[in-house]
C-alpha positions as CSV (number, residue, x, y, z in Angstrom):
1,X,2.9,43.4,-28.5
2,X,0.3,44.6,-25.9
3,X,-1.3,41.2,-26.0
4,X,2.0,39.5,-25.3
5,X,2.6,41.8,-22.3
6,X,-0.9,41.0,-20.9
7,X,-0.3,37.2,-21.3
8,X,3.1,37.4,-19.6
9,X,1.8,39.4,-16.7
10,X,-1.1,36.9,-16.4
11,X,1.3,34.0,-16.3
12,X,3.5,35.7,-13.7
13,X,0.5,36.5,-11.5
14,X,-0.8,32.9,-11.8
15,X,2.6,31.5,-10.9
16,X,2.9,33.8,-7.9
17,X,-0.6,32.7,-6.7
18,X,0.2,29.0,-7.1
19,X,3.4,29.5,-5.2
20,X,1.5,31.2,-2.3
21,X,-1.1,28.4,-2.3
22,X,1.5,25.7,-2.2
23,X,3.4,27.4,0.6
24,X,0.2,27.8,2.7
25,X,-1.0,24.2,2.2
26,X,-0.5,22.1,5.3
27,X,1.7,19.0,4.9
28,X,-1.1,16.5,5.5
29,X,-0.3,13.2,3.9
30,X,-2.4,12.3,0.8
31,X,-4.0,8.9,1.3
32,X,-2.9,6.0,-0.9
33,X,-5.2,5.3,-3.8
34,X,-6.8,2.2,-2.3
35,X,-10.5,2.6,-1.6
36,X,-10.4,-0.3,0.9
37,X,-8.1,1.5,3.3
38,X,-9.7,3.3,6.2
39,X,-8.7,4.6,9.6
40,X,-8.7,2.1,12.5
41,X,-12.3,2.0,13.9
42,X,-12.8,4.0,17.0
43,X,-12.6,2.2,20.2
44,X,-11.1,2.3,23.7
45,X,-7.4,3.1,23.6
46,X,-5.1,5.0,21.4
47,X,-4.3,4.5,17.7
48,X,-0.8,3.2,17.3
49,X,1.5,1.8,14.6
50,X,3.3,-1.4,15.5
51,X,6.8,-1.0,14.0
52,X,9.9,-3.2,13.9
53,X,13.3,-1.7,13.9
54,X,16.6,-3.5,13.0
55,X,19.9,-2.2,14.2
56,X,22.3,-3.5,11.5
57,X,25.4,-3.0,13.7
58,X,24.2,-5.2,16.6
59,X,21.9,-7.4,14.4
60,X,19.1,-6.9,17.0
61,X,15.4,-6.3,16.2
62,X,12.9,-4.5,18.3
63,X,9.2,-4.2,18.1
64,X,7.8,-1.0,19.4
65,X,4.6,1.0,19.3
66,X,4.4,4.5,17.9
67,X,1.2,6.5,18.7
68,X,-0.4,8.3,15.8
69,X,0.5,12.1,16.0
70,X,3.5,11.6,18.3
71,X,7.2,11.1,17.9
72,X,8.9,7.9,19.0
73,X,12.7,7.3,19.2
74,X,14.6,4.2,17.9
75,X,18.3,4.6,18.2
76,X,19.2,8.0,16.7
77,X,16.0,8.0,14.7
78,X,12.9,10.1,15.5
79,X,9.8,8.4,13.9
80,X,6.6,10.4,13.6
81,X,3.4,8.6,12.6
82,X,1.0,11.0,10.9
83,X,-1.7,8.4,10.0
84,X,-2.3,4.7,10.2
85,X,-4.8,2.9,8.0
86,X,-6.1,-0.7,7.7
87,X,-8.1,-2.5,5.0
88,X,-11.8,-3.1,5.4
89,X,-12.7,-6.5,6.8
90,X,-13.8,-7.9,3.4
91,X,-10.4,-7.1,1.8
92,X,-7.1,-8.9,2.3
93,X,-5.3,-7.7,5.6
94,X,-3.2,-4.6,5.1
95,X,-1.8,-1.9,7.4
96,X,-0.4,1.3,6.0
97,X,1.3,4.1,8.0
98,X,2.5,7.5,6.9
99,X,5.9,7.9,8.6
100,X,8.4,10.8,8.8
101,X,11.8,9.6,9.9
102,X,14.5,12.0,11.0
103,X,18.1,11.0,12.0
104,X,19.5,13.0,15.0
105,X,23.1,12.0,15.2
106,X,24.9,13.7,18.1
107,X,26.8,16.8,17.0
108,X,25.3,16.8,13.5
109,X,22.3,18.6,11.9
110,X,19.0,16.7,11.6
111,X,18.6,14.7,8.4
112,X,15.2,13.8,7.1
113,X,15.6,10.2,5.8
114,X,12.0,9.2,4.9
115,X,8.6,10.8,4.6
116,X,5.9,8.7,3.0
117,X,3.5,5.7,3.2
118,X,4.9,2.3,4.4
119,X,2.9,-0.8,3.7
120,X,3.1,-3.8,6.1
121,X,2.5,-6.4,3.3
122,X,5.3,-5.1,1.1
123,X,8.0,-3.4,3.1
124,X,10.4,-3.1,0.1
125,X,7.8,-1.0,-1.8
126,X,8.8,2.1,0.2
127,X,11.6,1.3,2.5
128,X,13.9,3.4,4.7
129,X,17.4,3.6,3.2
130,X,19.9,3.9,6.1
131,X,23.3,2.4,6.7
132,X,22.5,1.5,10.4
133,X,18.8,1.1,10.8
134,X,15.8,-0.5,9.1
135,X,12.3,0.3,10.1
136,X,9.1,-1.4,8.8
137,X,5.4,-1.3,9.6
138,X,3.9,-4.5,11.1
139,X,0.4,-3.3,12.0
140,X,-2.0,-0.5,12.8
141,X,-3.9,-1.1,16.0
142,X,-5.4,0.3,19.2
143,X,-3.3,0.3,22.3
144,X,-5.3,-0.5,25.4
145,X,-5.0,1.4,28.6
146,X,-2.9,4.5,29.4
147,X,0.3,3.3,27.8
148,X,1.1,1.3,24.7
149,X,1.9,-2.4,25.2
150,X,5.5,-3.0,26.1
151,X,8.1,-4.0,23.4
152,X,8.4,-7.7,22.7
């Protein structure tokens, strides 16, 4: 009986410690399991993800640049790019961005729609599921100058 109590107390203590460790861990995105992916090489300019948004109501697409570490708006969506990776030069071209997408409809509470890695080569692999908007990654690049290039 004493041994059972000690085991139960040990399990409860371990579970409490794990809960505290998980709660204190920052929400940094874990990198995809591809050894060829790396951050964009340092250079002049600012790291950005080139994204394409589709408004399904108006059937209009828009390309826009979202700086890494900042929030960008597209319609009612707020898109935050946490990281943007590209393949090494020897591997087939690929761009991967960790996006967090939140819907801010007027008069309603914020709704987190997506948080994860999006791949430029296979947008359907991890897509945003929304009735009005589609967002996909086109590329990870460096924006030259003080402001990102204008939308095309």
